[in-house]
C-alpha positions as YAML, in Angstrom:
chain: A
units: angstrom
residues:
- id: 1
  name: MET
  ca: [-0.51, 1.38, 6.25]
- id: 2
  name: ARG
  ca: [2.15, 3.58, 5.94]
- id: 3
  name: GLU
  ca: [1.67, 7.09, 4.59]
- id: 4
  name: PHE
  ca: [4.14, 9.79, 3.63]
- id: 5
  name: THR
  ca: [3.90, 13.22, 4.24]
- id: 6
  name: ASP
  ca: [7.23, 14.33, 2.95]
- id: 7
  name: ASP
  ca: [6.77, 14.41, -0.77]
- id: 8
  name: SER
  ca: [10.28, 15.52, -1.78]
- id: 9
  name: LYS
  ca: [11.59, 12.11, -0.95]
- id: 10
  name: TRP
  ca: [8.95, 9.73, -2.24]
- id: 11
  name: TYR
  ca: [7.23, 9.30, -5.45]
- id: 12
  name: CYS
  ca: [4.69, 6.88, -7.07]
- id: 13
  name: ASP
  ca: [6.09, 4.04, -8.75]
- id: 14
  name: ILE
  ca: [3.31, 4.03, -11.43]
- id: 15
  name: CYS
  ca: [2.61, 7.76, -12.32]
- id: 16
  name: LEU
  ca: [6.15, 8.87, -11.03]
- id: 17
  name: SER
  ca: [4.70, 11.91, -9.12]
- id: 18
  name: ALA
  ca: [5.72, 13.11, -5.62]
- id: 19
  name: GLU
  ca: [2.29, 14.84, -5.21]
- id: 20
  name: SER
  ca: [0.44, 13.34, -2.09]
- id: 21
  name: GLU
  ca: [-3.22, 14.66, -1.41]
- id: 22
  name: ASP
  ca: [-5.35, 13.84, 1.56]
- id: 23
  name: ASP
  ca: [-7.88, 11.75, -0.35]
- id: 24
  name: ASP
  ca: [-4.92, 10.09, -2.47]
- id: 25
  name: PRO
  ca: [-1.93, 9.54, -0.35]
- id: 26
  name: LEU
  ca: [1.38, 7.95, -1.25]
- id: 27
  name: THR
  ca: [1.55, 4.79, 0.35]
- id: 28
  name: GLN
  ca: [3.92, 2.11, 0.84]
- id: 29
  name: CYS
  ca: [3.62, -2.11, 0.80]
- id: 30
  name: ASP
  ca: [5.14, -3.08, 3.99]
- id: 31
  name: LEU
  ca: [6.58, -6.11, 2.36]
- id: 32
  name: CYS
  ca: [8.04, -4.94, -0.92]
- id: 33
  name: MET
  ca: [8.16, -1.13, -0.18]
- id: 34
  name: VAL
  ca: [6.51, -0.28, -3.63]
- id: 35
  name: VAL
  ca: [5.06, 3.20, -3.25]
- id: 36
  name: VAL
  ca: [1.90, 4.06, -4.92]
- id: 37
  name: HIS
  ca: [-1.21, 6.17, -4.78]
- id: 38
  name: PRO
  ca: [-4.47, 4.49, -4.37]
- id: 39
  name: ALA
  ca: [-5.65, 5.98, -7.84]
- id: 40
  name: CYS
  ca: [-2.84, 4.65, -9.57]
- id: 41
  name: TYR
  ca: [-2.72, 1.29, -8.11]
- id: 42
  name: ARG
  ca: [-6.36, -0.81, -7.06]
- id: 43
  name: ARG
  ca: [-8.36, 1.76, -5.02]
- id: 44
  name: ASP
  ca: [-10.37, -1.61, -3.81]
- id: 45
  name: LEU
  ca: [-7.15, -2.46, -1.70]
- id: 46
  name: TYR
  ca: [-7.31, 0.62, 0.25]
- id: 47
  name: GLU
  ca: [-11.13, 0.76, 0.91]
- id: 48
  name: ASN
  ca: [-11.22, -1.59, 3.42]
- id: 49
  name: GLU
  ca: [-13.47, 0.05, 6.15]
- id: 50
  name: ASP
  ca: [-12.19, -2.58, 8.76]
- id: 51
  name: MET
  ca: [-8.62, -1.39, 7.95]
- id: 52
  name: LYS
  ca: [-6.87, 0.61, 10.65]
- id: 53
  name: ASP
  ca: [-4.10, 3.02, 10.00]
- id: 54
  name: ASP
  ca: [-1.75, 0.90, 12.07]
- id: 55
  name: GLU
  ca: [-2.08, -2.49, 10.08]
- id: 56
  name: PRO
  ca: [0.25, -3.45, 7.63]
- id: 57
  name: TRP
  ca: [-0.73, -2.65, 3.89]
- id: 58
  name: PHE
  ca: [0.38, -4.95, 1.09]
- id: 59
  name: CYS
  ca: [0.17, -4.56, -2.70]
- id: 60
  name: ALA
  ca: [-1.68, -7.30, -4.66]
- id: 61
  name: LYS
  ca: [1.73, -9.56, -5.18]
- id: 62
  name: CYS
  ca: [2.82, -9.30, -1.62]
- id: 63
  name: LYS
  ca: [-0.91, -9.88, -0.18]
- id: 64
  name: LEU
  ca: [-0.70, -13.12, -2.28]
- id: 65
  name: ILE
  ca: [2.39, -14.10, -0.60]
- id: 66
  name: THR
  ca: [1.38, -13.56, 2.85]
- id: 67
  name: ASP
  ca: [-1.82, -14.99, 2.39]
- id: 68
  name: ALA
  ca: [-0.23, -18.44, 0.97]
- id: 69
  name: GLU
  ca: [2.32, -18.02, 3.61]
- id: 70
  name: TYR
  ca: [-0.58, -17.66, 6.30]
- id: 71
  name: LYS
  ca: [-2.52, -20.70, 4.73]
- id: 72
  name: SER
  ca: [0.53, -23.06, 4.55]
- id: 73
  name: ASN
  ca: [1.61, -22.18, 8.44]
- id: 74
  name: LYS
  ca: [-2.12, -22.95, 9.68]
- id: 75
  name: LEU
  ca: [-2.36, -26.54, 8.16]
...
């Protein structure tokens, strides 16, 4: 999951705010590069206790794409 600390360059694609808080950081999808706050998007996509900071994070659309590609390659 990629979080941004330089607020002057990034903004949430939903609320258009550049503010990033410790509990609501700006985060970027590793596939489509959309930038969102967890509170603006779907917080359940962020609250996976098993998720590590160095693992990629995908928005719902890209997660669907990557899951489908994984399943088709697994067959």
